MDAnalysis code that builds the backbone (N, CA, C; Angstrom):
import MDAnalysis as mda
import numpy as np

u = mda.Universe.empty(369, n_residues=123, atom_resindex=np.repeat(np.arange(123), 3), trajectory=True)
u.add_TopologyAttr("name", ["N", "CA", "C"] * 123)
u.add_TopologyAttr("resid", np.arange(1, 124))
u.add_TopologyAttr("resname", ["MET", "VAL", "TYR", "ARG", "THR", "ASN", "VAL", "SER", "TYR", "ILE", "SER", "HIS", "PHE", "LEU", "ARG", "GLU", "VAL", "ASP", "MET", "PHE", "SER", "GLY", "LEU", "SER", "GLU", "ARG", "ASN", "LEU", "ASP", "ARG", "ILE", "ALA", "SER", "LEU", "CYS", "GLU", "GLU", "TYR", "THR", "PHE", "ALA", "PRO", "GLU", "GLU", "HIS", "LEU", "GLY", "MET", "GLN", "ASP", "GLU", "HIS", "GLY", "THR", "ASN", "LEU", "TYR", "VAL", "ILE", "ARG", "ASP", "GLY", "GLU", "ILE", "ARG", "VAL", "SER", "VAL", "GLY", "SER", "GLN", "ASP", "THR", "GLY", "VAL", "VAL", "VAL", "ARG", "THR", "VAL", "ARG", "GLU", "LYS", "GLU", "THR", "PHE", "PRO", "ASP", "CYS", "GLY", "ALA", "ASP", "GLY", "ALA", "ALA", "SER", "ALA", "GLY", "TYR", "ASP", "TYR", "ALA", "GLY", "GLY", "TYR", "ARG", "SER", "HIS", "CYS", "VAL", "CYS", "ILE", "THR", "ALA", "GLY", "GLN", "ALA", "ASP", "GLY", "ALA", "VAL", "ARG", "ALA"])
u.atoms.positions = np.array([
    [11.280, 1.809, 7.525],
    [12.432, 1.792, 6.665],
    [11.960, 1.720, 5.212],
    [12.581, 2.490, 4.349],
    [12.219, 2.542, 2.937],
    [13.450, 2.202, 2.107],
    [13.255, 1.408, 1.053],
    [14.359, 1.111, 0.159],
    [13.852, 0.697, -1.208],
    [14.691, 0.904, -2.218],
    [14.382, 0.483, -3.586],
    [14.622, -1.013, -3.710],
    [14.040, -1.618, -4.712],
    [14.186, -3.057, -4.855],
    [14.321, -3.459, -6.313],
    [14.589, -4.712, -6.537],
    [14.766, -5.285, -7.863],
    [13.440, -5.254, -8.637],
    [13.438, -4.682, -9.821],
    [12.219, -4.528, -10.624],
    [11.594, -5.872, -10.973],
    [12.385, -6.840, -11.407],
    [11.798, -8.123, -11.806],
    [11.197, -8.856, -10.609],
    [11.800, -8.709, -9.448],
    [11.274, -9.327, -8.225],
    [9.905, -8.737, -7.878],
    [9.787, -7.418, -7.912],
    [8.518, -6.752, -7.596],
    [7.492, -7.019, -8.684],
    [7.903, -7.018, -9.940],
    [6.991, -7.302, -11.042],
    [6.363, -8.690, -10.874],
    [7.182, -9.663, -10.511],
    [6.688, -11.027, -10.275],
    [5.684, -11.030, -9.118],
    [5.985, -10.308, -8.043],
    [5.072, -10.227, -6.906],
    [3.754, -9.559, -7.310],
    [3.820, -8.436, -8.022],
    [2.603, -7.720, -8.415],
    [1.702, -8.566, -9.312],
    [2.280, -9.425, -10.118],
    [1.504, -10.302, -10.997],
    [0.557, -11.191, -10.185],
    [0.912, -11.496, -8.946],
    [0.107, -12.357, -8.083],
    [-0.961, -11.596, -7.298],
    [-0.994, -10.279, -7.440],
    [-1.969, -9.443, -6.736],
    [-3.145, -9.190, -7.672],
    [-4.361, -9.463, -7.196],
    [-5.554, -9.341, -8.049],
    [-5.614, -8.025, -8.818],
    [-5.339, -6.932, -8.152],
    [-5.453, -5.613, -8.785],
    [-4.562, -5.468, -10.018],
    [-3.444, -6.180, -10.057],
    [-2.472, -6.040, -11.143],
    [-2.420, -7.247, -12.069],
    [-3.164, -8.287, -11.793],
    [-3.033, -9.552, -12.515],
    [-3.324, -9.455, -14.010],
    [-4.130, -8.506, -14.453],
    [-4.469, -8.389, -15.865],
    [-3.528, -7.504, -16.671],
    [-2.524, -6.934, -16.025],
    [-1.612, -6.031, -16.741],
    [-0.579, -6.804, -17.554],
    [-0.120, -6.168, -18.614],
    [0.932, -6.766, -19.438],
    [2.256, -6.746, -18.669],
    [3.191, -7.571, -19.117],
    [4.527, -7.614, -18.514],
    [5.182, -6.229, -18.552],
    [5.000, -5.540, -19.640],
    [5.582, -4.201, -19.807],
    [5.037, -3.234, -18.759],
    [3.710, -3.240, -18.557],
    [3.121, -2.341, -17.570],
    [3.488, -2.744, -16.144],
    [3.564, -4.042, -15.879],
    [4.005, -4.484, -14.552],
    [5.428, -4.001, -14.264],
    [6.303, -4.116, -15.248],
    [7.679, -3.653, -15.070],
    [7.733, -2.142, -14.856],
    [6.899, -1.408, -15.559],
    [6.872, 0.049, -15.388],
    [6.439, 0.415, -13.970],
    [5.390, -0.225, -13.501],
    [4.915, 0.061, -12.149],
    [5.941, -0.394, -11.118],
    [6.513, -1.576, -11.311],
    [7.521, -2.093, -10.382],
    [8.718, -1.158, -10.267],
    [9.079, -0.498, -11.358],
    [10.227, 0.417, -11.322],
    [9.962, 1.654, -10.464],
    [8.696, 1.938, -10.180],
    [8.331, 3.091, -9.359],
    [8.160, 2.742, -7.888],
    [8.165, 1.459, -7.586],
    [7.870, 1.001, -6.231],
    [9.036, 1.199, -5.277],
    [8.668, 1.427, -4.047],
    [9.607, 1.403, -2.936],
    [9.065, 0.400, -1.937],
    [9.961, -0.264, -1.238],
    [9.516, -1.209, -0.215],
    [9.610, -0.541, 1.147],
    [8.624, -0.829, 1.972],
    [8.575, -0.315, 3.332],
    [8.513, -1.483, 4.298],
    [9.127, -1.319, 5.446],
    [8.994, -2.259, 6.542],
    [8.409, -1.491, 7.712],
    [7.312, -2.003, 8.259],
    [6.649, -1.364, 9.383],
    [6.806, -2.226, 10.622],
    [7.155, -1.608, 11.729],
    [7.273, -2.311, 13.006],
    [5.876, -2.584, 13.567],
    [5.769, -3.561, 14.464],
    [4.469, -3.826, 15.091],
    [3.917, -2.562, 15.752],
    [2.649, -2.320, 15.518],
    [1.924, -1.180, 16.084],
    [2.405, 0.181, 15.580],
    [3.292, 0.201, 14.591],
    [3.727, 1.482, 14.026],
    [2.530, 2.154, 13.370],
    [2.339, 3.423, 13.668],
    [1.216, 4.182, 13.119],
    [1.559, 4.608, 11.697],
    [0.682, 4.311, 10.743],
    [0.952, 4.597, 9.339],
    [0.225, 5.825, 8.818],
    [-0.837, 6.201, 9.449],
    [-1.616, 7.342, 8.988],
    [-2.947, 7.373, 9.701],
    [-3.650, 8.487, 9.541],
    [-4.947, 8.588, 10.179],
    [-5.857, 9.513, 9.417],
    [-7.105, 9.544, 9.838],
    [-8.107, 10.339, 9.154],
    [-7.648, 11.773, 8.997],
    [-8.107, 12.384, 7.951],
    [-7.831, 13.779, 7.616],
    [-6.401, 14.066, 7.195],
    [-5.556, 13.022, 7.113],
    [-4.228, 13.232, 6.560],
    [-4.320, 13.048, 5.050],
    [-3.638, 13.896, 4.305],
    [-3.641, 13.797, 2.849],
    [-2.552, 12.814, 2.425],
    [-2.868, 11.938, 1.506],
    [-1.881, 10.969, 1.033],
    [-2.099, 10.633, -0.429],
    [-1.106, 10.022, -1.032],
    [-1.198, 9.679, -2.455],
    [-0.601, 8.309, -2.751],
    [-0.510, 7.449, -1.761],
    [0.155, 6.162, -1.953],
    [-0.823, 5.003, -1.973],
    [-0.419, 3.961, -2.682],
    [-1.123, 2.693, -2.660],
    [-0.118, 1.675, -2.135],
    [-0.487, 0.978, -1.077],
    [0.378, -0.025, -0.482],
    [-0.116, -1.418, -0.854],
    [0.820, -2.316, -1.128],
    [0.517, -3.720, -1.384],
    [1.298, -4.505, -0.333],
    [0.601, -5.298, 0.453],
    [1.238, -6.038, 1.535],
    [1.988, -7.246, 0.972],
    [3.295, -7.317, 1.229],
    [4.095, -8.491, 0.842],
    [3.963, -9.573, 1.890],
    [4.111, -9.215, 3.143],
    [3.854, -10.143, 4.242],
    [3.536, -9.323, 5.486],
    [2.902, -9.964, 6.442],
    [2.435, -9.256, 7.622],
    [1.002, -8.805, 7.415],
    [0.589, -7.811, 8.173],
    [-0.769, -7.284, 8.051],
    [-0.820, -5.861, 8.562],
    [-1.823, -5.140, 8.092],
    [-2.101, -3.775, 8.517],
    [-3.542, -3.753, 9.008],
    [-3.766, -3.140, 10.152],
    [-5.125, -3.013, 10.678],
    [-5.669, -1.633, 10.382],
    [-6.892, -1.591, 9.919],
    [-7.593, -0.332, 9.651],
    [-8.661, -0.207, 10.726],
    [-8.673, 0.927, 11.434],
    [-9.634, 1.088, 12.518],
    [-10.308, 2.449, 12.454],
    [-11.438, 2.548, 13.138],
    [-12.154, 3.818, 13.288],
    [-12.174, 4.158, 14.769],
    [-12.223, 5.450, 15.060],
    [-12.205, 5.897, 16.446],
    [-10.820, 6.357, 16.832],
    [-10.616, 6.611, 18.115],
    [-9.327, 7.097, 18.585],
    [-8.306, 5.957, 18.609],
    [-7.032, 6.315, 18.716],
    [-5.988, 5.288, 18.744],
    [-6.153, 4.371, 19.954],
    [-6.638, 4.909, 21.067],
    [-6.792, 4.106, 22.281],
    [-8.026, 3.223, 22.267],
    [-9.104, 3.708, 21.691],
    [-10.370, 2.965, 21.748],
    [-10.895, 2.605, 20.362],
    [-10.043, 2.619, 19.364],
    [-10.468, 2.336, 17.997],
    [-10.971, 0.906, 17.817],
    [-11.870, 0.746, 16.857],
    [-12.421, -0.558, 16.515],
    [-11.857, -0.955, 15.155],
    [-11.243, -2.133, 15.086],
    [-10.672, -2.620, 13.826],
    [-11.820, -2.982, 12.884],
    [-11.832, -2.358, 11.709],
    [-12.889, -2.609, 10.723],
    [-12.384, -3.439, 9.540],
    [-11.075, -3.538, 9.414],
    [-10.513, -4.341, 8.335],
    [-9.076, -4.692, 8.676],
    [-8.677, -5.884, 8.301],
    [-7.283, -6.292, 8.398],
    [-6.822, -6.586, 6.977],
    [-5.788, -5.888, 6.540],
    [-5.253, -6.050, 5.188],
    [-4.079, -7.019, 5.286],
    [-4.134, -8.081, 4.485],
    [-3.128, -9.140, 4.564],
    [-2.340, -9.274, 3.266],
    [-1.481, -10.278, 3.231],
    [-0.587, -10.513, 2.099],
    [-1.315, -10.470, 0.758],
    [-0.727, -9.736, -0.191],
    [-1.206, -9.574, -1.571],
    [-2.506, -8.783, -1.656],
    [-2.847, -8.060, -0.590],
    [-3.990, -7.153, -0.619],
    [-3.456, -5.727, -0.651],
    [-4.289, -4.822, -1.108],
    [-3.882, -3.429, -1.245],
    [-4.683, -2.534, -0.316],
    [-4.098, -1.396, 0.029],
    [-4.846, -0.362, 0.726],
    [-4.243, 0.990, 0.378],
    [-5.098, 1.986, 0.193],
    [-4.624, 3.330, -0.124],
    [-4.467, 4.143, 1.151],
    [-3.583, 5.130, 1.118],
    [-3.585, 6.084, 2.216],
    [-4.372, 7.322, 1.820],
    [-5.126, 7.204, 0.690],
    [-5.994, 8.293, 0.264],
    [-7.140, 7.736, -0.556],
    [-8.184, 8.533, -0.734],
    [-9.289, 8.141, -1.596],
    [-8.906, 8.325, -3.049],
    [-9.749, 7.887, -3.946],
    [-9.467, 7.975, -5.385],
    [-9.266, 9.411, -5.841],
    [-9.873, 10.355, -5.134],
    [-9.748, 11.753, -5.526],
    [-8.583, 12.453, -4.832],
    [-7.774, 11.699, -4.079],
    [-6.627, 12.281, -3.395],
    [-6.961, 12.767, -2.001],
    [-8.221, 12.699, -1.607],
    [-8.602, 13.095, -0.256],
    [-8.266, 11.974, 0.711],
    [-8.085, 12.315, 1.968],
    [-7.780, 11.294, 2.975],
    [-8.921, 10.298, 3.077],
    [-8.593, 9.054, 3.427],
    [-9.614, 8.039, 3.674],
    [-10.270, 8.387, 5.000],
    [-11.269, 9.216, 4.936],
    [-11.868, 9.828, 6.118],
    [-12.326, 8.789, 7.125],
    [-11.981, 9.023, 8.380],
    [-12.456, 8.201, 9.464],
    [-11.622, 6.974, 9.760],
    [-10.538, 6.730, 9.044],
    [-9.764, 5.515, 9.238],
    [-8.363, 5.804, 9.746],
    [-7.878, 4.940, 10.626],
    [-6.499, 4.957, 11.094],
    [-5.860, 3.662, 10.631],
    [-4.570, 3.694, 10.305],
    [-3.846, 2.518, 9.843],
    [-2.691, 2.246, 10.798],
    [-2.498, 0.992, 11.183],
    [-1.371, 0.628, 12.038],
    [-0.933, -0.787, 11.698],
    [0.369, -1.045, 11.822],
    [0.896, -2.375, 11.565],
    [0.434, -3.356, 12.628],
    [-0.015, -4.533, 12.204],
    [-0.448, -5.560, 13.143],
    [0.747, -6.278, 13.752],
    [1.697, -6.661, 12.954],
    [2.995, -7.159, 13.376],
    [3.950, -6.784, 12.270],
    [5.214, -7.122, 12.375],
    [6.192, -6.657, 11.384],
    [5.672, -6.908, 9.975],
    [5.499, -5.842, 9.217],
    [4.882, -5.914, 7.893],
    [5.832, -5.358, 6.842],
    [5.815, -5.982, 5.671],
    [6.597, -5.513, 4.532],
    [5.609, -5.161, 3.427],
    [5.735, -3.953, 2.892],
    [4.812, -3.469, 1.873],
    [5.572, -2.941, 0.678],
    [4.903, -2.962, -0.452],
    [5.372, -2.275, -1.650],
    [4.511, -1.033, -1.762],
    [5.114, 0.110, -1.989],
    [4.376, 1.363, -2.069],
    [4.497, 1.949, -3.471],
    [3.355, 2.355, -4.002],
    [3.293, 2.990, -5.320],
    [2.645, 4.353, -5.136],
    [3.292, 5.399, -5.603],
    [2.701, 6.728, -5.547],
    [1.712, 6.857, -6.691],
    [0.479, 7.229, -6.374],
    [-0.637, 7.202, -7.327],
    [-0.346, 7.929, -8.635],
    [0.133, 9.118, -8.601],
    [0.380, 9.886, -9.815],
    [1.425, 9.250, -10.708],
    [2.463, 8.673, -10.109],
    [3.514, 8.015, -10.882],
    [2.979, 6.773, -11.585],
    [2.204, 5.984, -10.878],
    [1.668, 4.744, -11.469],
    [0.719, 5.063, -12.619],
    [-0.115, 6.068, -12.467],
    [-1.056, 6.447, -13.522],
    [-0.290, 6.820, -14.789],
    [0.743, 7.607, -14.649],
    [1.540, 8.010, -15.804],
    [2.298, 6.861, -16.437],
    [2.744, 5.904, -15.622],
    [3.511, 4.764, -16.140],
    [2.656, 3.875, -17.031],
    [1.419, 3.640, -16.662],
    [0.569, 2.745, -17.437],
    [0.048, 3.431, -18.694],
    [-0.181, 4.736, -18.629],
    [-0.696, 5.457, -19.795],
    [0.376, 5.683, -20.862],
    [1.645, 5.698, -20.455],
    [2.728, 6.000, -21.400],
    [2.899, 4.898, -22.426],
])
């Protein structure tokens, strides 16, 4: 499920995330205005290797598991938890090769589209 949210609420949340902690209030508000919130069901598949993506997710609560290998026999290599970030693409826009993403249990995330966020902070 995807929905828009209150800018000041998201701005306050982003301030507590290491990646965004050094930004000014103005830049936090700009980025927050671009965010959409997602809710992922347990075990919902979020993406996999070789898929092209441009989003950065910030976990509000819950967790996302990152694994390598097939969906049936994959090995979890990282668990992303509250106030941590994970991209669905590499810095160059290429897929995060070799990784699959799935919700560990009901997870709520803030999603920022990479191109929009870059333009918001530079403006």
